[in-house]
Structures are given as structure tokens and as C-alpha cells.
N, C-alpha and C positions, 0 to 999 in steps of 0.2 A: 468337430472333432472337440473332444471334452478337454477344457484348460489345464487339465493333470496330469502327468504321468505318473501311473501308477508302477509300485517292485512287484513282479512276480517272481515268484522260486518253483522249479521242476526240478524233480526227483528223478534222478535215472538210475534203476534198481536193476543191477547184471545178476543172474544167476544160470551158472553152467552155458555161459555164449547166448544165453538172452535177455533179452529186455523185458521191463513189463511195462503194458499200455493200455488204456482205458478207452472206451468208446463214451467221447464226452456226448451228453444232452441235456436239453435245456436250459444253455448259455452261451456267451459268444463261444463261436466254436464248436457249435452241435454239430453231430457225424461227423466229426475228424477224430484220429486217435492222439492222445497225449500221455504224457508219464504223471503220475500222482504232483499235486499241487496246488498253489493258491497266491492269497494275499499275505507279504508281508506286515505282518501288526505291528504299531507304535511300540518303541522299547524290545521287541523280539532280537534276539538271534537270527543270523539265518539258517544257522545249523538246527536252533530250537523249533523255526518255521519248517523246515525240510522233515522231521521229526515230527511234527503236529501234523502237517498236513497229511505225510504217509500214514501215520495211525488213522487219523480221521476217517478216510478216503477210502483204506482197502487195507485198516485192521492188522498191517504189518507194522514192527517196530524194526526202524531204520537205526543203523550203527555204521563203524567207520564211516561218517558223511565227511567229504571232501570237496574242495570247490572245483569245477570242471570248468565252465566258460559262461559268458554272458551273451544275450542276443535283443538289438531292438526293435521292437515288435508293433507295427503301425496295423491296426485293423479300420481297414478302411470304411467297409461295408457298417461297422461299429461305432464308427468314430470314438476308438479307443486306442490310446498308445501303451504300450509299457514295456520297461525293460524286465526281461528276465533272466533271472539266475540260475544256472544250472549246478545242482549239487551231483554226484556221485556217492550212491547210497549202498550198504549190505545189507540184505536181509536173508542172512540165512536160513532160517527156517521160516514153516508155514506159508498157506498160501492163499491171498489174498481175497477179500469179499467183497461185495456190494455195498457199502455201509451206509451212500449216499443215493438212493434209485434217482430222485429227481437229477442227478449230475451227471451220471453216469451208467448205460448199461450193462456193462461187463468189463472184466480185467482180465487178459492175457496174455503170455509168455511169446512172442516172437523173438525168432533169428535176425540177428543185427542185419544179415545179408539179403533179410525176406518181412520187409515190413509190409503193412498195410496200408491202404489209402484210403482218404487224402490223410497225410497228418496235420496237427494241429501248426496255425503258424509259426509258432516259438522254435517249433521243433524242425520242420520246413529250413527255418533262417538259421540253426546250430548245424545241419546236415551241410549247408553251405560252406562251412567254415571247414578250412584245414585243420579237422581234428579228429583220432581215431580214437574214438570210446573204448575197444579192444584194448589198446596199450594204456590210459588212462586208468582203466579199471585196474588193471595188472598193478601199477604203480600204486594207487590208492589203499589196495588193499593187502599190499605187503606187510 
């Protein structure tokens, strides 16, 4: 196990009752489905990281960013440990594009009650929490 814990920021983007997920490739969690996100950089706010990672990975511009939850994620096979900060964001226009083809195969919108499998570990851990993403989305986007 690496001797440091990293901070990841995951951005849940909801549109018309669907969530945006990408199929990961080329790094830990390959062949799982995840939200846009990445590492928090030194001196960066969590909101700045959410906007930056969303744009870098999808070409979408995130706004109305709100804190949602966090997870403690231990990737045993990869010897990695992350604390993932989940943010809820709005991207009211545009469609996602694959801007990092070495990291993501595709972006798709999924109904919340019909998610693909397998999910990236932080998302799996988030859905174990007593949290209703639809309710949070309504509160955050008022």
C-alpha cells in the first residue's frame, strides 16, 4: 500500500434524471464506469477541481457546483487509498466528448435506476450511503 492517501474529486452531473458516466481505461479502475473527476491539485479549491476535471475530460462546462458527500476508497489490488469528494454539478448544455482517449473509452447518460456495471469503487461506496442523489439535485439546483 502506498504510504499516502490521495484526494480525488468526483463530479456527478445530472441532466433530465440521468447521470453522466464514462468507461475508464488505462488506469486503476479500468473497465469500470465513473463520473468525471481526478486529483485535487495543491492550492486548488474543490469547486475549481470539479470544473477543471469536468472540462478536461468531457469538454463540458460545469456550474452550480455543490458538495454532496465523500467516500473512503481502498483499492487493494492497486495498493492505492483515496478519499473521494463527491460534488454535484449542472451542465445544462452540450454533449460530452472523449477528450482523453487514453483514460476514457466513452461517455454516456444513464438513468439512475439503470446504471451500468461494474461501477468505479468510489461510486459503489457512495451508493452504499443513505443518500438520495435525485433529492440532492433538486436542492442544489434551486
